[in-house]
N, C-alpha and C positions, 0 to 999 in steps of 0.2 A: 743172722743173715744180713743185717744192716751193716755190720762191720766189714764183711766180705764185699758188700756193694761199695762201701767207701774206699776200700783198697783198690778195687777194680776201677772205680771212677778216677781216683788219683793217678793211676797208671795211664789210663786212656787219655785223660785231659793233658797229662804231661807229654805224651806222644803227639797229640794234636798240636800243642804249643810248639813243639820242635818242628813239626811239619807245616806250620802256618804259612811259610813262603810259597808252598805249592797248593795251598788250600783253595785259592781262587780258581785254579784250573780244575780241581776236583769238583768244586761247587758248580762250575760251568758245565761239566760233563753230567752231573746229577740232574741239573735243571734243564739241560739242553739249550743253554742260553750263554753265548759268549760275552755278554755285557759284563759279567763278573770279572773276566780277564781284562776287558777294555777299561774298566774302572778299577784297576788293581788296588790302588791306594785306599780308595773308599771301601772296597770289599775287605781289605785287610783290617781297617778300623772297625768295621761292622763285625767281622769274625772275632776280633779280640773282645769286643763288648759281649758278643754271644757266648764265648767261652766263659767269661766272668759270670754271666747270668746262669749258665749251665751249672757252674760250681755252686752258686748261691741257691739254686733250686734243687740241687742234688739229683739232677735228671737221671744220671746213670745209676746211682745208688738206689734211687727209688724204684727203678725198674726191677731190682732184685726182690723187693718186698711188696710192691704195689699189688700184684695179683693176689697174694695171700691176704693183704689188708682189704682188698676189694671184696674178696669172698667173705671175710669176717663182717665188713660193714654192710654187705648186701642184706643181712638179716635185720639190721637195725636202722639203716638209712636208705632212702629211695632218692635217686637223682632225677630231678625234673628240670625242664627248661629247654631252650634251643639257642643256638649260637646267634649272637648279635653282631659278630664280626668286629669286635673291639680290638683284638690282637693281643690282649694281655696274656693269654695262655701261650703265646708264641714267645716264650722266654722273656716276658715283660716287654714285649715289642722289640726285642733285639735280634730275633732270628733272621739270618741272612736270606732266607727264602720268603720272608714276609713282604708283601706288597700292598699298596692301597689303591682303590679305584678313585674316580673323580668325586664321589660322595664321601670319601674318607673311610669306607668300609674295608676291612682287611681281607686279604685273600692269600692263599699259599701258592707259591709258584711251582711246587712239586706235588700238590694235592692229588692223591689217587695213583701216583706212579709207584713202581716197585719199591723204591727207597722209602717213601713216605709211609707205606704200610708197615715198615719195620720200626718206625719211631714211636715213642710214647704219644706223640701228637695224634696218631690215628685212633687212639683209644681214649682220648680226653673227653670228659672227666671220668676216671675210673672210681675215684673215692671222694668222700667229703673233704679229705685233706687236700686233694688237687684243687678243688674249688676255692678253698681258703687260702692256699699258697699264692694263687694268682689274683685273689680278690675278684673273682669272676662275677660280673654283673648279670650274666645271662642264665647261669645254672644255679640251682640251689639243692641242698640236701635236706629232705624232709624226713623226720622220724617215721619209721614204719609202725603202724598200729600193732601192738603186741597182743592181738586176739587171734587165736587159732581159727582157721577157716576150712570148711569142708566144701569141696566143689561138687555141685550137682548140676550137670548140664552146663548151662551158661550162667548160672547164678551162684554166688558165693554166700553161704549161710554161716554166720558167725557161730562158733561153738563156745559157749560160756559155761564154766563149771559152777554149779550151785553148791553151796554149803549144805551138806546133809545134816539133818537133825540127829539126835542120839538114836542109835540103832535099837530097835525093839527085837526081842527074840521070841520065838514061839517054843512050844514044848520041844525039848530035845536039843535046845541051844542053837538051832539054825535060824538065820535071818529070813524074814518073810520075803517072798518075791513080789514085786509090784504088779 
């Protein structure tokens, strides 16, 4: 699946590079903000940095296998933490939609809109690998305790297997019932 993702990513990034001259208009429409068109040259530079970061982070290719990897890692890793608004997960602070407030905290200019919900950003972090890729200081992946648990009401009771001693048999070869 990773190979297919890389092929699709190469094709899509190539198409985006070819369409880069009209990208500021598209970005303006997605964000509902004409400043991207007014600052055309600056937007073009930022978009080219963003495309390089997308290739480096394999954003499109990872979309193909991240859900499977997330399902696999969910049994061994638990993601904890909350966003500190550093902006590293925004393609290493290159995303064209990334903005900063007066305190230097990052914010997404399209957060919550229909387009944002279709991006991998909306699901960050899905895996331990996502956290490691962007060296995120806010989230961490903790190993899940490997003890089976039985849920009774609101309480979780750990179930621990005990090693049984050598079996004793009673007459007729049957094991005694405890």
